SEKE-232333 format. One record per atom (N, C-alpha, C): atom name; residue number from 1; y, x, z. Coordinates in Angstrom, 3 decimals, m for minus. Each point is the difference from the previous one (the first is absolute). Example, Ala and Ser with C-alpha at 12.3 -4.5 7.8 and 13.67 -1.06 7.14 Angstrom:
% SEKE-232333
<atom atomo="N" num="1" py="m5.690" px="13.190" pz="7.800"/>
<atom atomo="CA" num="1" py="1.190" px="m0.890" pz="0.000"/>
<atom atomo="C" num="1" py="1.200" px="0.900" pz="0.000"/>
<atom atomo="N" num="2" py="1.050" px="m0.350" pz="m0.720"/>
<atom atomo="CA" num="2" py="1.190" px="0.820" pz="0.060"/>
<atom atomo="C" num="2" py="1.090" px="m0.770" pz="0.730"/>
//
This chain:
% SEKE-232333
<atom atomo="N" num="1" py="m7.448" px="22.297" pz="m13.757"/>
<atom atomo="CA" num="1" py="0.909" px="m0.459" pz="1.047"/>
<atom atomo="C" num="1" py="m0.723" px="m1.049" pz="0.841"/>
<atom atomo="N" num="2" py="m0.036" px="0.163" pz="1.317"/>
<atom atomo="CA" num="2" py="m0.686" px="m0.975" pz="0.842"/>
<atom atomo="C" num="2" py="0.650" px="m1.373" pz="m0.091"/>
<atom atomo="N" num="3" py="m0.829" px="m1.015" pz="m0.001"/>
<atom atomo="CA" num="3" py="0.509" px="m1.370" pz="m0.102"/>
<atom atomo="C" num="3" py="0.787" px="m0.397" pz="1.248"/>
<atom atomo="N" num="4" py="m0.136" px="0.780" pz="1.070"/>
<atom atomo="CA" num="4" py="0.658" px="m0.347" pz="1.260"/>
<atom atomo="C" num="4" py="1.500" px="0.284" pz="m0.006"/>
<atom atomo="N" num="5" py="0.482" px="0.729" pz="m1.000"/>
<atom atomo="CA" num="5" py="1.444" px="0.292" pz="m0.043"/>
<atom atomo="C" num="5" py="0.776" px="m1.279" pz="m0.252"/>
<atom atomo="N" num="6" py="1.002" px="m0.247" pz="0.836"/>
<atom atomo="CA" num="6" py="0.843" px="m1.172" pz="m0.183"/>
<atom atomo="C" num="6" py="1.054" px="0.300" pz="m1.058"/>
<atom atomo="N" num="7" py="0.238" px="m0.976" pz="m0.858"/>
<atom atomo="CA" num="7" py="0.946" px="0.170" pz="m1.095"/>
<atom atomo="C" num="7" py="1.388" px="m0.497" pz="0.401"/>
<atom atomo="N" num="8" py="0.996" px="0.812" pz="m0.324"/>
<atom atomo="CA" num="8" py="1.398" px="m0.351" pz="0.222"/>
<atom atomo="C" num="8" py="0.694" px="m0.002" pz="m1.356"/>
<atom atomo="N" num="9" py="0.740" px="m1.061" pz="m0.264"/>
<atom atomo="CA" num="9" py="0.773" px="m0.120" pz="m1.237"/>
<atom atomo="C" num="9" py="1.469" px="0.271" pz="0.307"/>
<atom atomo="N" num="10" py="0.584" px="0.968" pz="m0.701"/>
<atom atomo="CA" num="10" py="1.429" px="0.285" pz="0.118"/>
<atom atomo="C" num="10" py="0.688" px="m0.563" pz="m1.242"/>
<atom atomo="N" num="11" py="0.973" px="m0.896" pz="0.228"/>
<atom atomo="CA" num="11" py="0.768" px="m0.588" pz="m1.101"/>
<atom atomo="C" num="11" py="1.444" px="0.459" pz="0.167"/>
<atom atomo="N" num="12" py="0.400" px="0.959" pz="m0.841"/>
<atom atomo="CA" num="12" py="1.329" px="0.602" pz="0.128"/>
<atom atomo="C" num="12" py="0.329" px="0.694" pz="m1.316"/>
<atom atomo="N" num="13" py="1.226" px="m0.155" pz="m0.480"/>
<atom atomo="CA" num="13" py="0.393" px="0.658" pz="m1.248"/>
<atom atomo="C" num="13" py="0.430" px="1.454" pz="0.208"/>
<atom atomo="N" num="14" py="0.096" px="0.448" pz="1.244"/>
<atom atomo="CA" num="14" py="0.343" px="1.387" pz="0.318"/>
<atom atomo="C" num="14" py="m1.285" px="0.823" pz="m0.018"/>
<atom atomo="N" num="15" py="m0.227" px="0.676" pz="m1.102"/>
<atom atomo="CA" num="15" py="m1.268" px="0.724" pz="m0.179"/>
<atom atomo="C" num="15" py="m0.187" px="1.123" pz="1.023"/>
<atom atomo="N" num="16" py="1.095" px="0.616" pz="0.452"/>
<atom atomo="CA" num="16" py="m0.111" px="1.030" pz="1.039"/>
<atom atomo="C" num="16" py="m0.490" px="m0.616" pz="1.308"/>
<atom atomo="N" num="17" py="0.532" px="m1.179" pz="0.354"/>
<atom atomo="CA" num="17" py="m0.443" px="m0.701" pz="1.205"/>
<atom atomo="C" num="17" py="m1.488" px="m0.322" pz="m0.110"/>
<atom atomo="N" num="18" py="m0.410" px="m0.495" pz="m1.151"/>
<atom atomo="CA" num="18" py="m1.409" px="m0.356" pz="m0.208"/>
<atom atomo="C" num="18" py="m0.880" px="1.235" pz="0.150"/>
<atom atomo="N" num="19" py="0.346" px="1.077" pz="m0.686"/>
<atom atomo="CA" num="19" py="m0.845" px="1.203" pz="0.025"/>
<atom atomo="C" num="19" py="m0.069" px="0.637" pz="1.384"/>
<atom atomo="N" num="20" py="1.130" px="0.124" pz="0.688"/>
<atom atomo="CA" num="20" py="m0.026" px="0.640" pz="1.318"/>
<atom atomo="C" num="20" py="m0.804" px="m0.836" pz="0.992"/>
<atom atomo="N" num="21" py="0.140" px="m1.322" pz="m0.067"/>
<atom atomo="CA" num="21" py="m0.764" px="m0.841" pz="0.924"/>
<atom atomo="C" num="21" py="m1.462" px="m0.121" pz="m0.401"/>
<atom atomo="N" num="22" py="m0.273" px="0.095" pz="m1.281"/>
<atom atomo="CA" num="22" py="m1.394" px="0.017" pz="m0.463"/>
<atom atomo="C" num="22" py="m0.700" px="1.237" pz="0.580"/>
<atom atomo="N" num="23" py="0.653" px="1.140" pz="m0.091"/>
<atom atomo="CA" num="23" py="m0.571" px="1.233" pz="0.552"/>
<atom atomo="C" num="23" py="m0.242" px="m0.145" pz="1.505"/>
<atom atomo="N" num="24" py="0.988" px="m0.521" pz="0.711"/>
<atom atomo="CA" num="24" py="m0.110" px="m0.195" pz="1.449"/>
<atom atomo="C" num="24" py="m1.173" px="m0.919" pz="0.345"/>
<atom atomo="N" num="25" py="m0.072" px="m1.136" pz="m0.671"/>
<atom atomo="CA" num="25" py="m1.032" px="m0.992" pz="0.323"/>
<atom atomo="C" num="25" py="m1.397" px="0.482" pz="m0.398"/>
<atom atomo="N" num="26" py="m0.116" px="0.649" pz="m1.149"/>
<atom atomo="CA" num="26" py="m1.311" px="0.530" pz="m0.403"/>
<atom atomo="C" num="26" py="m0.462" px="1.083" pz="0.963"/>
<atom atomo="N" num="27" py="0.925" px="0.818" pz="0.485"/>
<atom atomo="CA" num="27" py="m0.349" px="1.041" pz="0.976"/>
<atom atomo="C" num="27" py="m0.476" px="m0.616" pz="1.312"/>
<atom atomo="N" num="28" py="0.349" px="m1.270" pz="0.226"/>
<atom atomo="CA" num="28" py="m0.416" px="m0.699" pz="1.217"/>
<atom atomo="C" num="28" py="m1.133" px="m0.991" pz="m0.252"/>
<atom atomo="N" num="29" py="m0.697" px="0.175" pz="m1.126"/>
<atom atomo="CA" num="29" py="m1.226" px="m0.740" pz="m0.231"/>
<atom atomo="C" num="29" py="0.111" px="m1.335" pz="m0.718"/>
<atom atomo="N" num="30" py="1.169" px="m0.313" pz="m0.553"/>
<atom atomo="CA" num="30" py="0.162" px="m1.261" pz="m0.723"/>
<atom atomo="C" num="30" py="m0.104" px="0.229" pz="m1.502"/>
<atom atomo="N" num="31" py="m0.410" px="m1.028" pz="m0.722"/>
<atom atomo="CA" num="31" py="0.048" px="m0.001" pz="m1.463"/>
<atom atomo="C" num="31" py="1.332" px="m0.637" pz="m0.373"/>
<atom atomo="N" num="32" py="0.743" px="0.616" pz="m0.912"/>
<atom atomo="CA" num="32" py="1.327" px="m0.497" pz="m0.344"/>
<atom atomo="C" num="32" py="0.063" px="m0.335" pz="m1.486"/>
<atom atomo="N" num="33" py="0.525" px="m1.202" pz="m0.279"/>
<atom atomo="CA" num="33" py="0.291" px="m0.415" pz="m1.365"/>
<atom atomo="C" num="33" py="1.488" px="m0.347" pz="m0.029"/>
<atom atomo="N" num="34" py="0.596" px="m0.026" pz="m1.194"/>
<atom atomo="CA" num="34" py="1.437" px="m0.251" pz="m0.038"/>
<atom atomo="C" num="34" py="0.410" px="m0.776" pz="m1.237"/>
<atom atomo="N" num="35" py="1.155" px="m0.631" pz="0.122"/>
<atom atomo="CA" num="35" py="0.658" px="m0.691" pz="m1.104"/>
<atom atomo="C" num="35" py="1.488" px="0.258" pz="0.165"/>
<atom atomo="N" num="36" py="0.726" px="m0.071" pz="m1.103"/>
<atom atomo="CA" num="36" py="1.419" px="0.352" pz="0.045"/>
<atom atomo="C" num="36" py="0.934" px="m1.192" pz="m0.211"/>
<atom atomo="N" num="37" py="m0.555" px="m1.213" pz="0.002"/>
<atom atomo="CA" num="37" py="0.822" px="m1.205" pz="m0.054"/>
<atom atomo="C" num="37" py="m0.784" px="m1.145" pz="0.632"/>
<atom atomo="N" num="38" py="0.711" px="m1.075" pz="0.317"/>
<atom atomo="CA" num="38" py="m0.604" px="m1.107" pz="0.724"/>
<atom atomo="C" num="38" py="m1.122" px="m0.704" pz="m0.741"/>
<atom atomo="N" num="39" py="0.188" px="m0.289" pz="m1.283"/>
<atom atomo="CA" num="39" py="m1.029" px="m0.721" pz="m0.762"/>
<atom atomo="C" num="39" py="m1.286" px="0.813" pz="m0.069"/>
<atom atomo="N" num="40" py="0.113" px="1.288" pz="m0.284"/>
<atom atomo="CA" num="40" py="m1.183" px="0.869" pz="m0.047"/>
<atom atomo="C" num="40" py="m0.646" px="0.101" pz="1.368"/>
<atom atomo="N" num="41" py="0.833" px="0.068" pz="1.041"/>
<atom atomo="CA" num="41" py="m0.512" px="0.087" pz="1.362"/>
<atom atomo="C" num="41" py="m0.809" px="m1.228" pz="0.388"/>
<atom atomo="N" num="42" py="0.520" px="m1.183" pz="m0.322"/>
<atom atomo="CA" num="42" py="m0.738" px="m1.237" pz="0.303"/>
<atom atomo="C" num="42" py="m1.312" px="m0.063" pz="m0.776"/>
<atom atomo="N" num="43" py="0.040" px="0.352" pz="m1.272"/>
<atom atomo="CA" num="43" py="m1.216" px="m0.028" pz="m0.821"/>
<atom atomo="C" num="43" py="m1.041" px="0.976" pz="0.540"/>
<atom atomo="N" num="44" py="0.448" px="1.200" pz="0.367"/>
<atom atomo="CA" num="44" py="m0.918" px="1.007" pz="0.532"/>
<atom atomo="C" num="44" py="m0.564" px="m0.437" pz="1.348"/>
<atom atomo="N" num="45" py="0.837" px="m0.613" pz="0.823"/>
<atom atomo="CA" num="45" py="m0.464" px="m0.492" pz="1.306"/>
<atom atomo="C" num="45" py="m1.087" px="m1.056" pz="m0.178"/>
<atom atomo="N" num="46" py="0.182" px="m0.907" pz="m0.944"/>
<atom atomo="CA" num="46" py="m1.001" px="m1.049" pz="m0.238"/>
<atom atomo="C" num="46" py="m1.300" px="0.589" pz="m0.531"/>
<atom atomo="N" num="47" py="0.114" px="1.046" pz="m0.812"/>
<atom atomo="CA" num="47" py="m1.186" px="0.633" pz="m0.576"/>
<atom atomo="C" num="47" py="m0.741" px="0.851" pz="1.030"/>
<atom atomo="N" num="48" py="0.737" px="0.820" pz="0.741"/>
<atom atomo="CA" num="48" py="m0.605" px="0.990" pz="0.896"/>
<atom atomo="C" num="48" py="m0.198" px="m0.480" pz="1.436"/>
<atom atomo="N" num="49" py="0.735" px="m1.012" pz="0.421"/>
<atom atomo="CA" num="49" py="m0.057" px="m0.526" pz="1.370"/>
<atom atomo="C" num="49" py="0.168" px="1.102" pz="1.057"/>
<atom atomo="N" num="50" py="1.150" px="0.681" pz="m0.002"/>
<atom atomo="CA" num="50" py="0.203" px="1.079" pz="0.975"/>
<atom atomo="C" num="50" py="0.034" px="m0.529" pz="1.432"/>
<atom atomo="N" num="51" py="m0.247" px="0.884" pz="0.932"/>
<atom atomo="CA" num="51" py="0.052" px="m0.368" pz="1.421"/>
<atom atomo="C" num="51" py="1.439" px="m0.205" pz="0.445"/>
<atom atomo="N" num="52" py="0.959" px="0.670" pz="m0.685"/>
<atom atomo="CA" num="52" py="1.401" px="m0.050" pz="0.409"/>
<atom atomo="C" num="52" py="0.875" px="0.364" pz="m1.190"/>
<atom atomo="N" num="53" py="1.217" px="m0.565" pz="m0.032"/>
<atom atomo="CA" num="53" py="0.971" px="0.334" pz="m1.041"/>
<atom atomo="C" num="53" py="1.252" px="0.584" pz="0.646"/>
<atom atomo="N" num="54" py="0.510" px="1.075" pz="m0.602"/>
<atom atomo="CA" num="54" py="1.310" px="0.548" pz="0.355"/>
<atom atomo="C" num="54" py="0.913" px="m0.397" pz="m1.155"/>
<atom atomo="N" num="55" py="1.059" px="m0.747" pz="0.315"/>
<atom atomo="CA" num="55" py="0.823" px="m0.631" pz="m1.029"/>
<atom atomo="C" num="55" py="1.469" px="0.384" pz="0.132"/>
<atom atomo="N" num="56" py="0.579" px="0.445" pz="m1.101"/>
<atom atomo="CA" num="56" py="1.432" px="0.279" pz="m0.072"/>
<atom atomo="C" num="56" py="0.731" px="m1.299" pz="m0.333"/>
<atom atomo="N" num="57" py="1.307" px="m0.034" pz="0.180"/>
<atom atomo="CA" num="57" py="0.787" px="m1.181" pz="m0.360"/>
<atom atomo="C" num="57" py="0.658" px="0.193" pz="m1.359"/>
<atom atomo="N" num="58" py="0.812" px="1.046" pz="m0.132"/>
<atom atomo="CA" num="58" py="0.798" px="0.190" pz="m1.208"/>
<atom atomo="C" num="58" py="m0.799" px="0.753" pz="m1.054"/>
<atom atomo="N" num="59" py="m0.460" px="m0.761" pz="m1.002"/>
<atom atomo="CA" num="59" py="m0.733" px="0.616" pz="m1.111"/>
<atom atomo="C" num="59" py="0.701" px="m0.425" pz="m1.289"/>
<atom atomo="N" num="60" py="m0.623" px="m0.860" pz="m0.817"/>
<atom atomo="CA" num="60" py="0.651" px="m0.450" pz="m1.237"/>
<atom atomo="C" num="60" py="1.280" px="m0.774" pz="0.303"/>
<atom atomo="N" num="61" py="m0.002" px="m0.739" pz="1.110"/>
<atom atomo="CA" num="61" py="1.208" px="m0.683" pz="0.464"/>
<atom atomo="C" num="61" py="0.225" px="0.397" pz="1.453"/>
<atom atomo="N" num="62" py="1.170" px="m0.315" pz="0.540"/>
<atom atomo="CA" num="62" py="0.305" px="0.357" pz="1.383"/>
<atom atomo="C" num="62" py="m0.808" px="m0.800" pz="1.013"/>
<atom atomo="N" num="63" py="m0.638" px="m1.088" pz="m0.437"/>
<atom atomo="CA" num="63" py="m0.741" px="m0.858" pz="0.929"/>
<atom atomo="C" num="63" py="m1.470" px="m0.161" pz="m0.363"/>
<atom atomo="N" num="64" py="m0.500" px="0.792" pz="m0.916"/>
<atom atomo="CA" num="64" py="m1.366" px="m0.172" pz="m0.499"/>
<atom atomo="C" num="64" py="m1.045" px="0.001" pz="1.122"/>
<atom atomo="N" num="65" py="0.121" px="0.904" pz="0.944"/>
<atom atomo="CA" num="65" py="m0.977" px="0.055" pz="1.098"/>
<atom atomo="C" num="65" py="0.013" px="m1.252" pz="0.862"/>
<atom atomo="N" num="66" py="1.181" px="m0.571" pz="0.216"/>
<atom atomo="CA" num="66" py="0.067" px="m1.257" pz="0.760"/>
<atom atomo="C" num="66" py="m0.770" px="m1.092" pz="m0.735"/>
<atom atomo="N" num="67" py="0.178" px="m0.065" pz="m1.319"/>
<atom atomo="CA" num="67" py="m0.683" px="m1.013" pz="m0.804"/>
<atom atomo="C" num="67" py="m1.512" px="0.203" pz="0.036"/>
<atom atomo="N" num="68" py="m0.441" px="1.239" pz="m0.118"/>
<atom atomo="CA" num="68" py="m1.431" px="0.308" pz="0.067"/>
<atom atomo="C" num="68" py="m0.558" px="m0.403" pz="1.366"/>
<atom atomo="N" num="69" py="0.726" px="0.317" pz="1.067"/>
<atom atomo="CA" num="69" py="m0.507" px="m0.309" pz="1.346"/>
<atom atomo="C" num="69" py="m0.204" px="m1.505" pz="0.185"/>
<atom atomo="N" num="70" py="0.810" px="m0.811" pz="m0.649"/>
<atom atomo="CA" num="70" py="m0.141" px="m1.452" pz="0.120"/>
<atom atomo="C" num="70" py="m1.149" px="m0.542" pz="m0.834"/>
<atom atomo="N" num="71" py="m0.428" px="0.739" pz="m1.004"/>
<atom atomo="CA" num="71" py="m1.115" px="m0.461" pz="m0.847"/>
<atom atomo="C" num="71" py="m1.364" px="0.351" pz="0.600"/>
<atom atomo="N" num="72" py="m0.053" px="0.990" pz="0.866"/>
<atom atomo="CA" num="72" py="m1.279" px="0.432" pz="0.575"/>
<atom atomo="C" num="72" py="m0.668" px="m1.108" pz="0.819"/>
<atom atomo="N" num="73" py="0.698" px="m0.690" pz="0.908"/>
<atom atomo="CA" num="73" py="m0.670" px="m1.050" pz="0.783"/>
<atom atomo="C" num="73" py="m0.484" px="m1.181" pz="m0.842"/>
<atom atomo="N" num="74" py="0.561" px="m0.157" pz="m1.207"/>
<atom atomo="CA" num="74" py="m0.427" px="m1.080" pz="m0.891"/>
<atom atomo="C" num="74" py="m1.323" px="0.307" pz="m0.672"/>
<atom atomo="N" num="75" py="m0.438" px="1.236" pz="0.064"/>
<atom atomo="CA" num="75" py="m1.224" px="0.432" pz="m0.668"/>
<atom atomo="C" num="75" py="m1.153" px="0.037" pz="1.002"/>
<atom atomo="N" num="76" py="m1.002" px="m0.868" pz="m0.176"/>
<atom atomo="CA" num="76" py="m1.104" px="m0.062" pz="0.978"/>
<atom atomo="C" num="76" py="m0.653" px="1.354" pz="0.276"/>
<atom atomo="N" num="77" py="m0.136" px="0.843" pz="m1.027"/>
<atom atomo="CA" num="77" py="m0.672" px="1.285" pz="0.179"/>
<atom atomo="C" num="77" py="0.880" px="1.049" pz="0.674"/>
<atom atomo="N" num="78" py="1.301" px="m0.251" pz="0.107"/>
<atom atomo="CA" num="78" py="0.906" px="0.991" pz="0.582"/>
<atom atomo="C" num="78" py="0.671" px="m0.450" pz="1.292"/>
<atom atomo="N" num="79" py="m0.096" px="m1.278" pz="0.339"/>
<atom atomo="CA" num="79" py="0.828" px="m0.544" pz="1.077"/>
<atom atomo="C" num="79" py="m0.204" px="0.667" pz="1.356"/>
<atom atomo="N" num="80" py="m1.152" px="0.631" pz="0.230"/>
<atom atomo="CA" num="80" py="m0.228" px="0.667" pz="1.283"/>
<atom atomo="C" num="80" py="0.240" px="1.511" pz="m0.044"/>
<atom atomo="N" num="81" py="0.444" px="0.499" pz="m1.148"/>
<atom atomo="CA" num="81" py="0.242" px="1.432" pz="m0.154"/>
<atom atomo="C" num="81" py="1.312" px="0.387" pz="0.704"/>
<atom atomo="N" num="82" py="m0.045" px="0.980" pz="0.913"/>
<atom atomo="CA" num="82" py="1.252" px="0.463" pz="0.606"/>
<atom atomo="C" num="82" py="0.907" px="0.645" pz="m1.056"/>
<atom atomo="N" num="83" py="1.295" px="m0.258" pz="0.120"/>
<atom atomo="CA" num="83" py="0.988" px="0.582" pz="m0.911"/>
<atom atomo="C" num="83" py="1.039" px="0.731" pz="0.844"/>
<atom atomo="N" num="84" py="0.144" px="1.298" pz="m0.263"/>
<atom atomo="CA" num="84" py="1.032" px="0.795" pz="0.654"/>
<atom atomo="C" num="84" py="1.120" px="0.182" pz="m1.014"/>
<atom atomo="N" num="85" py="1.151" px="m0.553" pz="0.278"/>
<atom atomo="CA" num="85" py="1.135" px="0.163" pz="m0.895"/>
<atom atomo="C" num="85" py="0.762" px="1.240" pz="0.444"/>
<atom atomo="N" num="86" py="0.209" px="0.909" pz="m0.940"/>
<atom atomo="CA" num="86" py="0.721" px="1.243" pz="0.271"/>
<atom atomo="C" num="86" py="1.123" px="0.064" pz="m1.028"/>
<atom atomo="N" num="87" py="1.237" px="m0.070" pz="0.473"/>
<atom atomo="CA" num="87" py="1.116" px="m0.142" pz="m0.935"/>
<atom atomo="C" num="87" py="1.243" px="0.765" pz="0.432"/>
<atom atomo="N" num="88" py="0.824" px="0.278" pz="m0.964"/>
<atom atomo="CA" num="88" py="1.296" px="0.598" pz="0.262"/>
<atom atomo="C" num="88" py="1.128" px="m0.957" pz="m0.350"/>
<atom atomo="N" num="89" py="m0.303" px="m1.284" pz="m0.103"/>
<atom atomo="CA" num="89" py="0.985" px="m0.974" pz="m0.478"/>
<atom atomo="C" num="89" py="1.236" px="m0.095" pz="0.891"/>
<atom atomo="N" num="90" py="m0.168" px="0.075" pz="1.305"/>
<atom atomo="CA" num="90" py="1.176" px="m0.115" pz="0.883"/>
<atom atomo="C" num="90" py="1.001" px="1.111" pz="m0.291"/>
<atom atomo="N" num="91" py="m0.500" px="1.230" pz="m0.118"/>
<atom atomo="CA" num="91" py="0.880" px="1.141" pz="m0.268"/>
<atom atomo="C" num="91" py="0.568" px="m0.073" pz="m1.419"/>
<atom atomo="N" num="92" py="m0.859" px="m0.276" pz="m0.962"/>
<atom atomo="CA" num="92" py="0.397" px="m0.044" pz="m1.412"/>
<atom atomo="C" num="92" py="1.046" px="m1.081" pz="m0.282"/>
<atom atomo="N" num="93" py="m0.184" px="m1.166" pz="0.600"/>
<atom atomo="CA" num="93" py="0.886" px="m1.141" pz="m0.259"/>
<atom atomo="C" num="93" py="1.089" px="m0.138" pz="1.073"/>
<atom atomo="N" num="94" py="0.039" px="0.934" pz="0.970"/>
<atom atomo="CA" num="94" py="0.994" px="m0.016" pz="1.087"/>
<atom atomo="C" num="94" py="m0.027" px="m1.328" pz="0.757"/>
<atom atomo="N" num="95" py="m1.201" px="m0.447" pz="0.342"/>
<atom atomo="CA" num="95" py="m0.153" px="m1.268" pz="0.708"/>
<atom atomo="C" num="95" py="0.199" px="0.207" pz="1.496"/>
<atom atomo="N" num="96" py="0.807" px="m0.827" pz="0.642"/>
<atom atomo="CA" num="96" py="0.305" px="0.175" pz="1.424"/>
<atom atomo="C" num="96" py="m1.029" px="m0.638" pz="0.926"/>
<atom atomo="N" num="97" py="m1.083" px="m0.504" pz="m0.549"/>
<atom atomo="CA" num="97" py="m0.992" px="m0.688" pz="0.825"/>
<atom atomo="C" num="97" py="m1.399" px="0.510" pz="m0.323"/>
<atom atomo="N" num="98" py="m0.906" px="m0.228" pz="0.914"/>
<atom atomo="CA" num="98" py="m1.392" px="0.423" pz="m0.178"/>
<atom atomo="C" num="98" py="m0.832" px="m1.200" pz="m0.445"/>
<atom atomo="N" num="99" py="m1.122" px="0.293" pz="m0.616"/>
<atom atomo="CA" num="99" py="m0.951" px="m1.036" pz="m0.387"/>
<atom atomo="C" num="99" py="m1.118" px="m0.014" pz="1.023"/>
<atom atomo="N" num="100" py="m0.545" px="m1.160" pz="0.245"/>
<atom atomo="CA" num="100" py="m1.143" px="m0.129" pz="0.895"/>
<atom atomo="C" num="100" py="m1.085" px="m0.782" pz="m0.712"/>
<atom atomo="N" num="101" py="m1.266" px="0.360" pz="0.206"/>
<atom atomo="CA" num="101" py="m1.081" px="m0.804" pz="m0.570"/>
<atom atomo="C" num="101" py="0.114" px="m1.452" pz="0.475"/>
<atom atomo="N" num="102" py="m0.319" px="m0.904" pz="m0.896"/>
<atom atomo="CA" num="102" py="0.172" px="m1.417" pz="0.246"/>
<atom atomo="C" num="102" py="m1.055" px="m0.732" pz="m0.847"/>
<atom atomo="N" num="103" py="m0.547" px="m1.085" pz="0.496"/>
<atom atomo="CA" num="103" py="m1.104" px="m0.669" pz="m0.696"/>
<atom atomo="C" num="103" py="0.336" px="m0.479" pz="m1.404"/>
<atom atomo="N" num="104" py="1.217" px="m0.446" pz="m0.233"/>
<atom atomo="CA" num="104" py="0.318" px="m0.551" pz="m1.307"/>
<atom atomo="C" num="104" py="0.873" px="0.913" pz="m0.856"/>
<atom atomo="N" num="105" py="1.100" px="0.532" pz="0.564"/>
<atom atomo="CA" num="105" py="0.916" px="0.783" pz="m0.805"/>
<atom atomo="C" num="105" py="m0.506" px="1.424" pz="m0.237"/>
<atom atomo="N" num="106" py="m0.605" px="0.604" pz="1.005"/>
<atom atomo="CA" num="106" py="m0.486" px="1.371" pz="m0.125"/>
<atom atomo="C" num="106" py="m1.366" px="0.116" pz="0.677"/>
<atom atomo="N" num="107" py="m1.031" px="m0.554" pz="m0.653"/>
<atom atomo="CA" num="107" py="m1.329" px="m0.020" pz="0.617"/>
<atom atomo="C" num="107" py="m0.745" px="1.332" pz="m0.128"/>
<atom atomo="N" num="108" py="0.480" px="0.999" pz="0.736"/>
<atom atomo="CA" num="108" py="m0.650" px="1.307" pz="0.034"/>
<atom atomo="C" num="108" py="m0.417" px="0.304" pz="1.431"/>
<atom atomo="N" num="109" py="m0.915" px="0.939" pz="0.161"/>
<atom atomo="CA" num="109" py="m0.486" px="0.366" pz="1.329"/>
<atom atomo="C" num="109" py="1.041" px="0.795" pz="0.776"/>
<atom atomo="N" num="110" py="0.677" px="0.918" pz="m0.685"/>
<atom atomo="CA" num="110" py="1.044" px="0.789" pz="0.629"/>
<atom atomo="C" num="110" py="0.918" px="0.569" pz="m1.068"/>
<atom atomo="N" num="111" py="1.185" px="0.407" pz="0.448"/>
<atom atomo="CA" num="111" py="1.011" px="0.500" pz="m0.919"/>
<atom atomo="C" num="111" py="0.574" px="1.299" pz="0.547"/>
<atom atomo="N" num="112" py="0.115" px="0.999" pz="m0.875"/>
<atom atomo="CA" num="112" py="0.515" px="1.311" pz="0.386"/>
<atom atomo="C" num="112" py="1.068" px="0.443" pz="m0.975"/>
<atom atomo="N" num="113" py="0.973" px="0.743" pz="0.511"/>
<atom atomo="CA" num="113" py="1.042" px="0.589" pz="m0.840"/>
<atom atomo="C" num="113" py="m0.507" px="1.329" pz="m0.558"/>
<atom atomo="N" num="114" py="0.362" px="0.280" pz="m1.255"/>
<atom atomo="CA" num="114" py="m0.263" px="1.322" pz="m0.576"/>
<atom atomo="C" num="114" py="1.110" px="0.928" pz="0.462"/>
<atom atomo="N" num="115" py="m0.268" px="1.249" pz="0.224"/>
<atom atomo="CA" num="115" py="m1.325" px="0.614" pz="m0.047"/>
<atom atomo="C" num="115" py="m0.802" px="m0.331" pz="1.262"/>
<atom atomo="N" num="116" py="m1.296" px="m0.174" pz="m0.161"/>
<atom atomo="CA" num="116" py="m0.872" px="m0.289" pz="1.132"/>
<atom atomo="C" num="116" py="m0.749" px="1.273" pz="0.364"/>
<atom atomo="N" num="117" py="m0.059" px="0.261" pz="1.290"/>
<atom atomo="CA" num="117" py="m0.725" px="1.187" pz="0.469"/>
<atom atomo="C" num="117" py="m1.491" px="m0.188" pz="m0.270"/>
<atom atomo="N" num="118" py="m0.676" px="1.029" pz="m0.488"/>
<atom atomo="CA" num="118" py="m1.433" px="m0.122" pz="m0.266"/>
<atom atomo="C" num="118" py="m0.799" px="m0.484" pz="1.212"/>
<atom atomo="N" num="119" py="0.316" px="0.495" pz="1.189"/>
<atom atomo="CA" num="119" py="m0.736" px="m0.406" pz="1.205"/>
<atom atomo="C" num="119" py="0.202" px="m1.487" pz="0.291"/>
<atom atomo="N" num="120" py="1.199" px="m0.511" pz="m0.260"/>
<atom atomo="CA" num="120" py="0.289" px="m1.424" pz="0.210"/>
<atom atomo="C" num="120" py="m0.804" px="m0.842" pz="m0.979"/>
<atom atomo="N" num="121" py="m0.025" px="0.413" pz="m1.258"/>
<atom atomo="CA" num="121" py="m0.756" px="m0.724" pz="m1.020"/>
<atom atomo="C" num="121" py="m1.490" px="m0.016" pz="0.338"/>
<atom atomo="N" num="122" py="m0.538" px="1.148" pz="0.339"/>
<atom atomo="CA" num="122" py="m1.425" px="0.075" pz="0.352"/>
<atom atomo="C" num="122" py="m0.336" px="m0.854" pz="1.214"/>
<atom atomo="N" num="123" py="0.852" px="0.035" pz="1.007"/>
<atom atomo="CA" num="123" py="m0.252" px="m0.792" pz="1.211"/>
<atom atomo="C" num="123" py="m0.018" px="m1.490" pz="m0.320"/>
<atom atomo="N" num="124" py="0.913" px="m0.440" pz="m0.844"/>
<atom atomo="CA" num="124" py="0.050" px="m1.418" pz="m0.364"/>
<atom atomo="C" num="124" py="m1.226" px="m0.397" pz="m0.816"/>
<atom atomo="N" num="125" py="m0.438" px="0.853" pz="m0.898"/>
<atom atomo="CA" num="125" py="m1.191" px="m0.282" pz="m0.797"/>
<atom atomo="C" num="125" py="m1.235" px="m0.077" pz="0.910"/>
<atom atomo="N" num="126" py="m0.128" px="0.966" pz="0.897"/>
<atom atomo="CA" num="126" py="m1.149" px="m0.009" pz="0.924"/>
<atom atomo="C" num="126" py="0.015" px="m1.261" pz="0.852"/>
<atom atomo="N" num="127" py="1.185" px="m0.442" pz="0.426"/>
<atom atomo="CA" num="127" py="0.129" px="m1.216" pz="0.800"/>
<atom atomo="C" num="127" py="m0.462" px="m1.232" pz="m0.804"/>
<atom atomo="N" num="128" py="0.309" px="m0.009" pz="m1.291"/>
<atom atomo="CA" num="128" py="m0.289" px="m1.178" pz="m0.827"/>
<atom atomo="C" num="128" py="m1.427" px="m0.033" pz="m0.554"/>
<atom atomo="N" num="129" py="m0.538" px="1.160" pz="m0.408"/>
<atom atomo="CA" num="129" py="m1.319" px="m0.018" pz="m0.648"/>
<atom atomo="C" num="129" py="m0.974" px="1.041" pz="0.541"/>
<atom atomo="N" num="130" py="0.436" px="0.808" pz="0.937"/>
<atom atomo="CA" num="130" py="m0.890" px="0.997" pz="0.572"/>
<atom atomo="C" num="130" py="m0.005" px="1.305" pz="m0.736"/>
//
């Protein structure tokens, strides 16, 4: 595998979401690694130093992804890594409001509702890491 492939970490407990997006991203020249919970995702990110993370919100708890997103800027090796949050929390929890990236409460690069169109995901990744 050429060293030039950029690594993307998908952190999501929905294994179908992980596999379908892994296939999509690998077909577009990225190396994909994955974790199925926040703690494993953070540990893997620190070990592998991916170019970008795709992060779900509702995993072991309904807010796990929010907690993970707040821990990333505290880590010197991860603080500049773009994080794309992809979640179905608004629909699942019947929330009448949208979330927006924010420096302290939700420090992510961008936020998308599930299901996300493959072309939208790819465009955002290309915008963030090429």
